[in-house]
C-alpha positions in Angstrom: 137.3 102.0 103.8 136.1 99.5 101.3 133.8 96.6 102.0 136.8 94.2 101.6 138.8 96.1 104.2 135.8 96.0 106.6 135.6 92.2 106.2 139.3 91.9 106.9 138.9 94.1 110.0 136.0 92.0 111.2 137.9 88.8 110.5 140.8 90.0 112.6 138.4 90.5 115.5 135.9 87.6 115.4 135.0 87.8 119.1 133.0 91.0 118.4 130.9 89.3 115.7 130.5 86.1 117.6 129.4 88.1 120.7 126.9 90.2 118.6 125.4 87.1 117.0 125.2 85.3 120.3 123.6 88.1 122.3 120.6 88.5 119.9 119.2 85.0 120.3 120.0 84.9 124.0 118.0 88.1 124.4 115.2 86.6 122.4 115.3 83.5 124.7 115.4 85.6 127.8 112.5 87.8 126.6 110.5 84.6 125.8 111.1 83.3 129.3 110.4 86.5 131.1 107.5 87.7 128.9 105.7 84.4 128.3 102.2 85.0 126.9 102.8 88.7 126.9 104.6 89.1 123.5 102.0 91.3 122.0 102.0 93.8 124.9 103.8 97.2 124.8 107.3 96.6 126.1 107.8 93.2 124.6 106.6 93.9 121.1 109.1 96.7 120.7 111.9 94.5 122.0 110.9 91.7 119.6 110.8 94.3 116.7 114.2 95.5 117.6 115.6 91.9 117.8 114.1 91.1 114.4 115.8 94.0 112.8 119.1 93.4 114.6 119.1 89.8 113.4 117.5 90.2 110.0 119.6 93.0 108.5 123.0 91.2 108.9 121.2 87.9 108.0 119.8 89.2 104.8 123.1 90.8 104.0 124.8 87.4 104.6 122.3 85.7 102.2 122.7 88.3 99.5 126.5 88.3 99.8 126.6 84.5 99.6 124.4 84.4 96.6 126.5 87.2 94.9 129.8 85.3 95.6 128.4 82.0 94.3 126.6 83.3 91.2 128.6 86.3 90.1 132.1 85.8 91.5 131.9 82.0 91.0 133.6 81.4 94.3 133.8 77.9 95.8 131.6 77.1 98.7 134.8 76.1 100.5 135.8 79.8 100.6 132.7 80.9 102.6 133.5 83.2 105.4 131.9 81.8 108.5 131.7 85.1 110.4 130.3 87.2 107.5 128.2 84.7 105.5 127.1 81.9 107.8 126.9 83.1 111.4 124.5 86.0 110.6 122.1 83.5 108.9 122.2 81.1 111.8 121.7 83.9 114.3 118.7 85.2 112.3 117.1 81.8 112.0 117.6 81.0 115.7 116.3 84.5 116.7 113.2 84.1 114.6 112.6 80.6 115.9 112.9 81.9 119.5 110.6 84.9 118.9 108.0 82.7 117.2 108.0 80.6 120.4 106.3 83.4 122.2 104.6 85.5 119.5 103.6 84.9 115.8 106.1 86.6 113.6 103.3 88.2 111.6 102.4 90.3 114.7 105.9 91.6 115.1 106.1 95.2 113.8 107.9 95.4 110.5 108.4 91.7 109.9 106.3 91.8 106.7 108.4 94.7 105.4 111.5 92.6 105.8 110.0 89.7 104.0 109.0 92.0 101.1 112.5 93.5 101.1 114.0 90.0 100.9 111.7 89.1 98.0 112.7 92.3 96.1 116.4 91.6 96.6 115.9 88.0 95.3 114.0 89.2 92.2 116.7 91.8 91.4 119.5 89.3 91.9 117.6 86.8 89.7 117.1 89.4 87.0 120.8 90.4 87.1 121.9 86.8 87.0 119.6 86.1 84.0 120.9 89.1 82.1 124.5 88.2 82.9 124.0 84.5 81.8 122.1 85.2 78.6 124.6 87.8 77.2 121.7 89.2 75.3 122.6 86.8 72.4 120.5 84.0 73.8 117.4 86.2 73.4 117.5 85.5 69.7 116.9 81.8 70.4 113.9 82.5 72.5 110.6 83.6 71.0 110.0 87.2 71.8 106.8 86.5 73.7 108.8 84.4 76.2 111.2 87.2 76.9 108.2 89.6 77.5 106.5 87.0 79.7 109.6 86.4 81.9 110.0 90.2 82.3 106.4 90.7 83.2 106.4 87.9 85.8 109.6 89.2 87.4 108.2 92.7 87.5 104.9 91.5 89.1 106.9 89.6 91.8 109.1 92.7 92.2 106.0 94.9 92.6 104.5 92.5 95.2 107.8 92.6 97.2 107.9 96.4 96.9 104.3 96.7 98.2 105.1 94.3 101.1 108.2 96.2 102.0 107.2 99.9 101.7 103.4 100.2 101.7 101.0 99.8 104.6 98.5 97.0 104.7 
């Protein structure tokens, strides 16, 4: 099964995706109501961590997929798939907002690692886009020290994202 076939299968059954992306923020809302002022305690912090990951993984995938389609595939924004590209991002933002209502996101286990992962993905996509757009010929028009400076800055940002994602604080 290819990714395109999976998207076609999911588009044929949108109720499954809509239900998934609706249950996560509703669970965060319910947890915020029932566990008010107890967000940092044992059962609630694990629930919030689970909700962050259940919302963030598809949300980050939706962001990356949208950026890929717009930058590399040169698709029109009018061809955006609402269930694959938009709904996960809305669900992620709403879930984070509801969780932040009860507990600061910095105190949710693994949230910093997700932010670092998103930064790494952004830097890699930016680097790929720059390489694709320059066609290597444009480097002759730039002074060599600018090319080196751009690569060093991107690698430093990538390293910072890597350390936030995979190393302990």
